[in-house]
C-alpha positions as CSV (number, residue, x, y, z in Angstrom):
1,M,24.1,0.6,-19.6
2,N,23.9,-1.1,-23.1
3,D,21.1,-3.5,-22.2
4,P,18.2,-2.6,-24.5
5,H,15.7,-4.0,-22.1
6,F,17.1,-1.8,-19.3
7,R,16.8,1.3,-21.6
8,L,13.2,0.4,-22.5
9,R,12.3,0.1,-18.8
10,A,14.0,3.4,-18.0
11,C,12.3,5.1,-20.9
12,T,8.9,3.7,-19.9
13,G,9.5,4.8,-16.3
14,E,10.4,8.3,-17.4
15,T,7.3,8.5,-19.7
16,E,5.0,7.3,-16.9
17,W,6.5,9.8,-14.5
18,A,5.9,12.6,-17.0
19,V,2.3,11.5,-17.5
20,K,1.7,11.4,-13.8
21,Q,3.3,14.8,-13.2
22,S,1.2,16.4,-16.0
23,G,-1.8,17.0,-13.9
24,R,-4.0,15.4,-16.5
25,A,-6.3,12.4,-16.0
26,Y,-4.5,9.2,-17.0
27,T,-4.8,5.4,-16.8
28,I,-1.7,3.3,-17.4
29,A,-2.2,-0.3,-18.4
30,R,0.8,-2.6,-17.9
31,P,-0.2,-6.1,-19.0
32,V,2.9,-8.3,-18.3
33,S,2.1,-11.6,-20.0
34,F,-1.0,-12.8,-21.8
35,M,-2.6,-16.2,-21.0
36,Q,-3.1,-16.7,-24.8
37,N,0.7,-17.2,-25.0
38,L,0.8,-20.1,-22.6
39,I,0.8,-22.7,-25.3
40,G,4.0,-21.4,-26.6
41,M,5.6,-21.4,-23.1
42,L,4.9,-25.1,-22.5
43,G,7.8,-27.5,-22.7
44,K,8.6,-30.8,-21.0
45,G,5.6,-30.6,-18.8
46,A,6.4,-27.2,-17.4
47,I,5.8,-23.5,-18.3
48,H,9.0,-21.8,-19.2
49,T,9.3,-18.0,-19.0
50,A,12.1,-15.4,-18.8
51,A,11.4,-15.2,-15.1
52,G,13.1,-18.5,-14.5
53,D,11.8,-19.9,-11.2
54,G,10.0,-16.6,-10.4
55,R,6.3,-15.9,-10.7
56,V,4.7,-14.3,-13.8
57,A,1.5,-12.3,-13.6
58,M,-0.7,-13.3,-16.5
59,V,-3.9,-11.7,-17.8
60,D,-6.3,-12.7,-20.5
61,A,-5.8,-10.3,-23.5
62,R,-9.6,-9.7,-23.6
63,D,-9.5,-8.4,-20.0
64,A,-6.6,-6.1,-20.8
65,A,-8.5,-4.8,-23.8
66,A,-11.7,-4.3,-21.7
67,V,-9.7,-2.2,-19.2
68,T,-8.2,-0.2,-22.0
69,V,-11.6,0.5,-23.6
70,D,-13.0,1.6,-20.2
71,A,-10.0,3.9,-19.7
72,L,-10.3,5.5,-23.2
73,T,-14.1,5.9,-23.0
74,C,-14.2,6.9,-19.3
75,R,-16.7,4.1,-18.5
76,G,-15.5,2.9,-15.2
77,V,-11.8,3.1,-14.7
78,T,-10.9,5.8,-12.2
79,A,-8.4,8.3,-13.5
80,R,-4.9,8.5,-12.1
81,R,-4.6,4.7,-11.8
82,T,-2.0,2.1,-13.0
83,H,-3.2,-1.4,-13.8
């Protein structure tokens, strides 16, 4: 398939699989959409995203950063988790 987004998803999936199979401790953070970008998505009284009429999981960038810091410093995120 020539869709670059499809290739990126496939590559990400392969990388995550390899990490999970490594036997090492890991935490995978997958923030989808940041709340800080909401202002750029507003238009004509609605929020417009690539999901069309679908739902979008949003997270505050500060919360994503806190999870990442905890994972990198082993201060609270359990190993072998995907967030």
